[in-house]
C-alpha positions as CSV (number, residue, x, y, z in Angstrom):
1,M,0.0,0.0,0.0
2,D,2.7,2.4,-0.9
3,Q,0.2,4.6,-2.7
4,L,-1.8,5.2,0.6
5,L,-0.5,7.6,3.3
6,I,-2.1,6.3,6.5
7,N,-3.5,8.9,8.8
8,Q,-2.2,8.5,12.3
9,G,-4.4,11.1,14.0
10,F,-8.2,11.8,14.0
11,P,-10.0,9.6,11.4
12,L,-11.2,12.5,9.4
13,L,-12.6,10.6,6.4
14,S,-14.5,8.2,8.5
15,A,-16.0,11.1,10.4
16,L,-17.1,12.7,7.1
17,I,-18.6,9.5,5.9
18,F,-20.5,8.4,9.0
19,L,-21.6,11.6,10.7
20,P,-24.6,12.0,8.4
21,L,-25.6,8.4,9.1
22,A,-25.2,9.0,12.8
23,G,-27.4,12.1,12.4
24,A,-30.1,10.0,10.7
25,F,-30.1,7.6,13.7
26,V,-30.2,10.5,16.2
27,M,-33.2,11.9,14.4
28,L,-35.3,8.7,14.8
29,P,-36.8,9.4,18.2
30,F,-37.8,13.0,17.5
31,K,-41.3,13.6,16.2
32,T,-41.4,17.4,15.6
33,E,-40.7,18.4,12.0
34,E,-38.8,21.6,13.0
35,T,-36.4,19.6,15.3
36,C,-35.6,17.2,12.4
37,R,-34.9,20.1,10.1
38,Y,-32.5,21.6,12.6
39,I,-30.7,18.3,13.3
40,S,-30.1,17.7,9.6
41,L,-28.9,21.2,9.1
42,F,-26.5,21.0,12.0
43,V,-25.1,17.6,10.9
44,T,-24.6,18.6,7.3
45,T,-23.0,21.9,8.3
46,L,-20.6,20.1,10.6
47,V,-19.7,17.8,7.7
48,A,-19.1,20.8,5.5
49,L,-16.8,22.4,8.1
50,L,-14.9,19.1,8.4
51,S,-14.4,19.2,4.6
52,F,-12.7,22.6,5.0
53,V,-10.3,20.9,7.5
54,L,-9.7,18.1,4.9
55,V,-8.9,20.6,2.1
56,A,-6.7,22.7,4.4
57,G,-4.6,19.6,5.4
58,F,-4.3,18.2,1.9
59,D,-0.7,18.0,0.6
60,T,-0.7,19.2,-3.1
61,S,2.9,18.1,-3.6
62,T,2.1,14.3,-3.8
63,A,-0.1,12.2,-6.0
64,A,-0.6,9.5,-3.2
65,F,-3.9,8.9,-1.5
66,Q,-4.0,10.9,1.8
67,F,-5.8,10.7,5.1
68,G,-5.8,6.9,4.6
69,E,-7.5,4.5,6.8
70,T,-7.6,0.7,6.5
71,H,-9.2,-1.9,8.7
72,T,-10.0,-5.6,8.2
73,W,-13.7,-6.1,7.4
74,I,-14.4,-9.5,6.0
75,E,-11.1,-11.4,6.4
76,P,-11.9,-14.7,4.6
77,L,-12.7,-12.7,1.4
78,N,-9.9,-10.2,1.9
79,I,-12.5,-7.3,2.0
80,N,-11.2,-4.3,3.9
81,Y,-12.5,-0.9,4.9
82,T,-9.9,1.2,3.1
83,V,-10.4,4.9,2.3
84,G,-8.3,7.8,1.1
85,V,-8.4,10.9,-1.1
86,D,-6.1,12.3,-3.8
87,G,-6.2,15.3,-6.0
88,I,-8.9,13.8,-8.3
89,S,-11.4,13.0,-5.5
90,I,-10.8,15.7,-2.9
91,L,-12.7,18.4,-4.7
92,L,-15.6,16.1,-5.3
93,V,-15.7,15.2,-1.6
94,A,-15.6,18.9,-0.6
95,M,-18.3,19.8,-3.2
96,T,-20.6,17.0,-1.8
97,A,-20.1,18.1,1.7
98,L,-20.7,21.8,1.0
99,I,-23.8,21.4,-1.2
100,M,-25.8,19.3,1.3
101,P,-26.6,22.0,3.9
102,F,-28.1,24.1,1.1
103,C,-30.2,21.2,0.0
104,I,-31.6,21.1,3.6
105,L,-32.3,24.9,3.4
106,A,-33.9,24.6,0.0
107,S,-36.3,21.9,1.5
108,W,-37.1,24.0,4.6
109,S,-40.6,25.1,3.4
110,Y,-40.7,23.1,0.1
111,I,-41.1,19.7,1.9
112,K,-44.3,19.9,4.1
113,V,-45.2,16.2,4.6
114,R,-43.1,13.3,6.0
115,V,-40.3,15.8,6.8
116,K,-38.4,13.4,9.1
117,P,-38.2,10.5,6.5
118,F,-37.1,13.0,3.9
119,M,-34.3,14.4,6.0
120,I,-33.2,10.9,6.9
121,C,-33.0,10.0,3.2
122,L,-30.8,13.1,2.5
123,L,-28.4,12.1,5.3
124,V,-28.1,8.5,4.2
125,M,-27.5,9.8,0.7
126,E,-24.7,12.0,1.9
127,T,-23.0,9.0,3.6
128,A,-23.2,6.9,0.4
129,M,-22.0,9.7,-1.9
130,L,-19.0,10.7,0.3
131,G,-18.1,7.1,0.7
132,V,-18.1,6.5,-3.1
133,F,-15.5,9.2,-3.7
134,V,-13.1,8.0,-0.9
135,A,-13.5,4.2,-1.1
136,L,-10.3,2.3,-2.1
137,D,-11.7,-1.2,-1.7
138,F,-13.9,-2.3,-4.6
139,V,-16.5,-4.0,-2.4
140,L,-16.8,-0.9,-0.2
141,F,-17.1,1.2,-3.3
142,Y,-19.8,-1.0,-4.8
143,I,-21.9,-1.2,-1.6
144,L,-21.9,2.6,-1.3
145,W,-22.5,3.0,-5.1
146,E,-25.7,0.8,-4.8
147,A,-26.7,2.2,-1.4
148,M,-27.3,5.7,-2.8
149,L,-30.0,4.3,-5.1
150,I,-32.5,3.5,-2.4
151,P,-32.8,7.0,-0.7
152,M,-32.8,8.7,-4.1
153,Y,-35.5,6.3,-5.3
154,L,-37.6,7.2,-2.2
155,I,-36.9,11.0,-2.6
156,I,-38.3,10.9,-6.2
157,G,-41.0,8.3,-5.6
158,I,-42.5,9.9,-2.4
159,W,-41.9,13.6,-2.6
160,G,-41.7,14.0,-6.4
161,G,-44.1,15.5,-9.0
162,P,-47.1,14.0,-10.8
163,R,-45.1,11.3,-12.6
164,K,-42.9,10.5,-9.7
165,I,-43.5,6.7,-9.8
166,Y,-42.5,6.4,-13.4
167,A,-39.5,8.6,-12.9
168,S,-38.3,6.8,-9.7
169,I,-38.6,3.3,-11.2
170,K,-36.9,4.4,-14.5
171,F,-34.0,5.9,-12.5
172,F,-33.7,2.8,-10.4
173,L,-33.8,0.2,-13.2
174,Y,-31.4,2.1,-15.5
175,T,-28.7,2.5,-12.8
176,L,-29.2,-1.0,-11.4
177,A,-28.8,-2.5,-14.8
178,G,-25.5,-0.8,-15.3
179,S,-24.4,-1.7,-11.8
180,I,-24.8,-5.5,-12.4
181,L,-22.2,-5.3,-15.2
182,L,-19.9,-3.4,-12.9
183,L,-20.2,-6.1,-10.3
184,V,-19.2,-8.8,-12.9
185,A,-16.1,-6.7,-13.8
186,I,-15.2,-6.3,-10.1
187,I,-15.4,-10.1,-9.5
188,W,-13.1,-10.8,-12.5
189,L,-10.6,-8.2,-11.3
190,Y,-10.7,-9.7,-7.8
191,W,-9.8,-13.1,-9.3
192,K,-7.0,-11.7,-11.5
193,N,-5.4,-9.7,-8.6
194,S,-4.7,-12.6,-6.2
195,Y,-8.1,-12.2,-4.6
196,S,-7.6,-8.6,-3.6
197,F,-10.2,-5.8,-3.8
198,Y,-7.7,-3.1,-3.2
199,I,-8.2,-0.7,-6.1
200,P,-4.6,0.7,-6.5
201,D,-3.3,-2.8,-6.9
202,M,-5.6,-3.4,-9.9
203,M,-4.1,-0.4,-11.8
204,W,-1.6,-0.7,-14.6
205,Q,-1.6,-4.5,-14.6
206,P,-0.8,-6.3,-17.9
207,Y,-4.3,-7.8,-18.6
208,G,-4.9,-9.2,-22.0
209,I,-6.6,-7.0,-24.6
210,T,-9.8,-9.1,-24.8
211,P,-10.5,-9.1,-21.1
212,Q,-9.6,-5.4,-21.0
213,V,-12.2,-4.6,-23.7
214,L,-14.8,-6.6,-21.8
215,V,-14.1,-4.9,-18.5
216,F,-14.1,-1.5,-20.2
217,I,-17.5,-2.2,-21.7
218,A,-18.8,-3.2,-18.3
219,F,-17.3,0.0,-16.8
220,F,-18.5,2.1,-19.6
221,I,-22.2,1.0,-19.4
222,A,-22.3,1.4,-15.6
223,F,-20.6,4.9,-15.7
224,A,-22.3,6.1,-18.9
225,V,-25.7,5.5,-17.4
226,K,-24.8,7.4,-14.3
227,V,-23.2,10.4,-16.2
228,P,-25.6,10.0,-18.2
229,M,-24.0,9.9,-21.7
230,F,-26.0,9.9,-24.9
231,P,-27.9,7.5,-25.6
232,F,-28.2,6.3,-21.9
233,H,-29.6,9.6,-20.8
234,T,-33.4,9.1,-21.0
235,W,-33.8,8.5,-17.2
236,L,-32.3,11.9,-16.3
237,P,-34.9,14.4,-17.5
238,A,-37.7,12.3,-16.0
239,A,-35.9,12.0,-12.6
240,Q,-34.7,15.6,-12.4
241,V,-38.1,17.0,-13.4
242,E,-40.1,15.0,-11.0
243,A,-37.7,15.1,-8.1
244,P,-38.2,17.8,-5.4
245,T,-35.7,20.6,-5.5
246,A,-33.1,19.0,-3.2
247,G,-33.3,15.8,-5.2
248,S,-32.8,17.6,-8.5
249,V,-29.8,19.5,-6.9
250,I,-28.2,16.2,-5.7
251,L,-28.8,14.5,-9.0
252,A,-27.2,17.3,-11.0
253,S,-24.4,18.3,-8.6
254,I,-23.2,15.0,-7.2
255,L,-24.7,11.8,-8.6
256,L,-23.8,12.6,-12.2
257,K,-20.2,13.1,-11.2
258,M,-20.0,9.5,-9.9
259,G,-20.0,8.4,-13.5
260,T,-17.3,10.7,-14.7
261,Y,-15.3,10.0,-11.6
262,G,-15.5,6.3,-12.4
263,F,-14.0,6.9,-15.8
264,V,-11.0,8.7,-14.4
265,R,-10.5,6.5,-11.4
266,F,-11.1,3.0,-13.0
267,A,-11.3,3.0,-16.8
268,L,-8.1,4.9,-17.5
269,P,-5.7,3.2,-15.0
270,I,-7.2,-0.3,-14.9
271,V,-7.9,-1.0,-18.6
272,P,-5.6,1.5,-20.4
273,D,-5.3,-0.6,-23.6
274,A,-9.0,-0.9,-24.0
275,T,-9.3,2.9,-23.3
276,L,-7.0,3.6,-26.2
277,L,-8.8,1.2,-28.5
278,L,-12.3,2.4,-27.8
279,M,-11.5,6.1,-27.1
280,P,-12.6,7.4,-30.6
281,Y,-16.1,5.9,-30.0
282,V,-16.4,7.5,-26.6
283,L,-15.2,10.9,-27.9
284,W,-17.8,11.0,-30.7
285,L,-20.6,9.9,-28.3
286,S,-19.5,12.8,-26.2
287,I,-19.9,15.1,-29.2
288,A,-23.3,13.6,-29.9
289,G,-24.4,14.3,-26.3
290,I,-23.2,17.9,-26.5
291,I,-25.1,18.6,-29.6
292,Y,-28.2,16.6,-28.7
293,G,-28.4,18.1,-25.2
294,G,-28.1,21.6,-26.7
295,F,-30.8,21.3,-29.3
296,T,-33.2,19.5,-27.0
297,A,-32.8,22.1,-24.2
298,L,-33.5,24.8,-26.7
299,A,-36.9,23.3,-27.4
300,Q,-38.1,23.1,-23.8
301,Q,-40.8,25.1,-22.1
302,D,-40.4,23.4,-18.7
303,M,-37.5,25.1,-16.9
304,K,-36.5,21.9,-15.1
305,K,-36.4,20.0,-18.4
306,L,-34.3,22.7,-20.0
307,I,-31.7,22.5,-17.2
308,A,-31.8,18.6,-17.2
309,Y,-31.1,18.4,-21.0
310,S,-28.4,21.1,-20.5
311,S,-26.7,18.6,-18.1
312,V,-26.5,16.1,-20.9
313,G,-24.6,18.6,-23.0
314,H,-22.4,19.8,-20.1
315,M,-21.4,16.3,-19.1
316,G,-20.6,15.6,-22.7
317,F,-17.8,18.2,-22.3
318,V,-16.6,16.4,-19.2
319,T,-16.3,13.0,-20.9
320,L,-14.7,14.7,-23.9
321,G,-12.0,16.2,-21.7
322,I,-11.4,12.9,-19.9
323,F,-10.9,10.8,-23.1
324,V,-8.6,13.2,-25.1
325,L,-6.1,11.9,-22.5
326,N,-4.0,15.0,-22.1
327,K,-3.4,17.2,-19.1
328,Q,-5.5,20.2,-20.2
329,G,-8.4,18.0,-21.1
330,I,-8.5,15.9,-17.9
331,E,-7.9,18.9,-15.6
332,G,-10.6,20.8,-17.5
333,A,-12.9,17.8,-17.1
334,I,-12.4,17.5,-13.3
335,L,-12.8,21.3,-12.9
336,Q,-16.0,21.2,-15.1
337,M,-17.4,18.5,-12.8
338,I,-17.2,21.0,-9.9
339,N,-18.4,23.9,-12.1
340,H,-21.4,21.9,-13.3
341,G,-22.2,20.9,-9.7
342,V,-22.1,24.5,-8.6
343,T,-23.9,26.1,-11.5
344,T,-26.6,23.5,-12.3
345,G,-27.3,22.9,-8.6
346,A,-27.9,26.7,-8.3
347,L,-30.1,26.8,-11.3
348,F,-32.3,24.0,-9.9
349,L,-32.5,25.9,-6.6
350,C,-33.7,29.0,-8.6
351,V,-36.4,27.0,-10.4
352,G,-37.5,25.5,-7.0
353,M,-37.9,29.0,-5.6
354,I,-40.0,30.1,-8.5
355,Y,-42.0,26.9,-8.2
356,E,-42.8,27.6,-4.5
357,R,-44.4,30.9,-5.7
358,T,-46.1,30.0,-8.9
359,H,-46.6,26.2,-8.5
360,S,-45.5,25.8,-12.1
361,R,-42.2,25.0,-13.8
362,E,-43.3,26.4,-17.1
363,L,-41.5,29.4,-18.6
364,S,-44.9,31.0,-19.4
365,A,-45.8,31.1,-15.7
366,A,-42.5,32.8,-14.7
367,T,-42.3,35.4,-17.5
368,G,-41.7,39.0,-16.5
369,V,-40.9,38.3,-12.8
370,G,-37.7,40.5,-13.1
371,K,-39.8,43.6,-12.3
372,Y,-40.9,42.2,-8.9
373,M,-37.9,39.9,-8.1
374,P,-34.8,41.9,-8.8
375,V,-32.6,40.0,-6.3
376,F,-33.8,36.6,-7.7
377,V,-33.1,37.5,-11.3
378,T,-29.6,38.9,-10.4
379,F,-28.7,35.5,-9.1
380,L,-30.3,33.8,-12.0
381,A,-28.4,36.0,-14.5
382,F,-25.0,35.1,-13.0
383,F,-25.9,31.4,-12.9
384,S,-27.2,31.5,-16.5
385,L,-24.0,33.2,-17.7
386,S,-22.0,30.6,-15.9
387,S,-23.9,27.8,-17.5
388,F,-22.8,28.8,-21.0
389,G,-19.3,29.6,-20.1
390,F,-19.3,33.4,-20.0
391,P,-15.7,34.8,-19.4
392,G,-15.2,35.5,-15.7
393,T,-17.4,32.7,-14.6
394,N,-16.3,29.2,-13.4
395,S,-17.6,27.3,-16.4
396,F,-15.5,29.4,-18.8
397,V,-12.3,28.1,-17.3
398,G,-13.4,24.4,-17.4
399,E,-14.8,24.5,-20.9
400,F,-11.8,26.5,-22.2
401,L,-9.4,23.8,-20.9
402,V,-11.5,21.0,-22.3
403,L,-11.7,22.6,-25.7
404,A,-7.9,23.4,-25.6
405,G,-7.2,19.8,-24.8
406,T,-9.6,18.6,-27.5
407,F,-8.0,20.9,-30.2
408,E,-4.6,19.6,-29.1
409,F,-5.8,16.0,-29.6
410,D,-7.8,16.5,-32.8
411,V,-8.9,19.8,-34.6
412,T,-11.9,18.2,-36.2
413,L,-13.2,17.0,-32.8
414,G,-12.7,20.4,-31.3
415,L,-14.6,22.1,-34.1
416,A,-17.4,19.6,-33.7
417,A,-17.8,20.6,-30.0
418,I,-18.0,24.3,-30.7
419,P,-21.8,24.3,-31.7
420,G,-22.5,22.9,-28.2
421,A,-21.2,26.1,-26.6
422,V,-23.2,28.2,-29.0
423,L,-26.4,26.3,-28.2
424,A,-25.8,26.6,-24.5
425,A,-25.8,30.4,-24.9
426,A,-28.9,30.2,-27.0
427,Y,-31.1,28.3,-24.5
428,M,-29.8,30.0,-21.4
429,L,-30.3,33.5,-22.8
430,R,-33.7,32.6,-24.0
431,M,-34.8,31.4,-20.5
432,L,-33.2,34.5,-18.9
433,Q,-34.9,36.9,-21.3
434,K,-38.3,35.3,-20.7
435,V,-38.0,35.3,-16.9
436,I,-36.6,38.8,-16.6
437,W,-38.7,40.7,-19.2
438,G,-41.0,38.3,-21.0
439,G,-43.2,39.8,-23.7
440,T,-46.3,41.9,-24.1
441,D,-48.6,39.1,-22.8
442,N,-47.0,38.5,-19.4
443,P,-49.3,37.2,-16.7
444,D,-49.9,39.5,-13.7
445,Q,-46.9,39.0,-11.4
446,S,-47.5,41.9,-9.1
447,W,-48.4,39.6,-6.2
448,I,-45.1,37.7,-6.3
449,T,-42.5,38.3,-3.6
450,D,-38.7,38.5,-3.9
451,L,-36.3,36.1,-2.2
452,N,-36.3,36.0,1.6
453,S,-33.2,35.9,3.7
454,R,-33.1,32.1,3.9
455,E,-33.2,31.8,0.1
456,I,-30.5,34.5,-0.3
457,V,-28.2,32.6,2.2
458,T,-28.9,29.4,0.1
459,L,-27.8,31.0,-3.2
460,A,-25.0,33.3,-2.1
461,P,-22.3,30.6,-1.6
462,F,-23.0,29.2,-5.1
463,L,-22.4,32.7,-6.6
464,L,-19.2,33.0,-4.5
465,F,-17.8,29.8,-6.1
466,V,-19.0,30.9,-9.6
467,L,-16.9,34.0,-9.4
468,W,-14.0,32.6,-7.3
469,I,-13.3,29.7,-9.8
470,G,-14.0,32.0,-12.7
471,L,-11.5,34.7,-11.6
472,S,-9.0,32.7,-9.6
473,P,-9.0,29.0,-10.5
474,G,-5.4,28.5,-9.4
475,P,-6.1,26.9,-6.0
476,F,-8.5,24.4,-7.5
477,M,-6.1,23.5,-10.3
478,E,-3.3,23.1,-7.8
479,M,-5.3,20.5,-5.8
480,M,-5.6,18.2,-8.8
481,D,-2.3,18.9,-10.6
482,M,0.0,16.2,-9.1
483,S,-2.6,13.4,-9.3
484,V,-3.5,14.2,-13.0
485,T,0.2,14.4,-13.9
486,E,0.9,11.1,-12.2
487,L,-2.1,9.5,-13.9
488,L,-0.9,10.6,-17.4
489,N,2.7,9.7,-16.7
490,Q,1.6,6.2,-15.7
491,F,-0.7,6.0,-18.7
492,N,2.1,7.1,-21.2
493,A,4.6,4.7,-19.6
494,Y,2.2,1.8,-19.9
495,K,1.4,2.8,-23.5
496,A,5.1,2.9,-24.4
497,Q,5.7,-0.5,-22.8
498,S,2.8,-2.0,-24.7
499,V,4.0,-0.6,-28.0
500,A,7.5,-1.9,-27.3
501,A,6.2,-5.4,-26.6
502,V,4.2,-5.4,-29.8
503,D,7.3,-4.3,-31.8
504,I,9.3,-7.1,-30.3
505,L,6.6,-9.6,-31.3
506,V,6.5,-8.2,-34.8
507,T,10.3,-8.4,-35.3
508,Q,10.4,-12.0,-34.0
């Protein structure tokens, strides 16, 4: 376990993972809804503060996994509780921890029935999501990967919109189908690696090309469904539209990142030959998702559907950056995971605030509210500009790096991605124009009230990160730099070794 730096002090990662679960158990005896709200807010805020400690103590000069913990779990099967973070996962951990308190605040008045079960579902979700990003044992990873399905299924199916049953079942079946293939790949890797589930030991091993391709396909389907990549995306608009606001935010900000994280963490280092072989197909699927998501979002009248389809396009940029296999592309992709989480999460919060007032997600019901909600539309304007990558906002930096890496890899591919950025501007500006000004036939909005202090507190941190990353991305890039550099060095060394081996065989 040379790649894992064992933490000798306070078990910070375990505290981050299990505090939300402990909070869910603490909540069980309480009956008053207000108490449950405050307990969940306190617990998620405490986890967010611990994430600041994690980031502050992170050593950016090494690519090793830090804050490591390892304990024997199921000894006969060599299954261990092993966790750690590196530059690829730490930003995702921090984002997950920071977003959850605002999901609680967004649900404060939105969720009026079964408040305690809802808050318990959110806390259990947080445990599963944080665990996925820090797990270094494949069984632990898989259990947490599957565990998050149940609370999200309940969140959509109980507190969702009119078509909540359809949306929750579709979400569950799609993700479960992909997970079954992932389990098969894990079992094969366990057998090939001397019956070990330790993930770093599975990386950069000389597996044959055929098993690599099969494992890559299993990984690809599991992770592509979660992203979701075109054409595995159809569950996403249904789930995000029908989910309550907090559910939509979690889906957009965190759950989708599990798929792209899986590509970086598993596909590239475990099956590099298959990655190189199948990379062109993944890249062009990413382009298809970018274009499809843009055109489909442009046609929507439902604001939630518009943002949901925009996610398909934005995540296409992320997978594009990952699979061009250069530093600019991968760093841009990881940064764009964070950017999309911040911006799209904030946009779903904005739509939820409008829905609480108008009880409609249709653009026609929200037209012209700018006159009566100046604070709201100011926030919405910044988040909309960020969504299509306006200079000075966070998404501009991420998309620029992805496109720079893509053009470095292949000019044709880069040119094919450009329309996606144009379409993003078109559908976001269209929504912004309608909400702020509308037209001559606006409904009477004089009764509508602007944001209250709780809603402003909910949105303000998202705006802070939009501007911080947009104007000063250096600290965020520094966090991931060593890990991405080491990943690419290992990948290139493995590729050179494979080419040399092929040349020897040919000469013989």
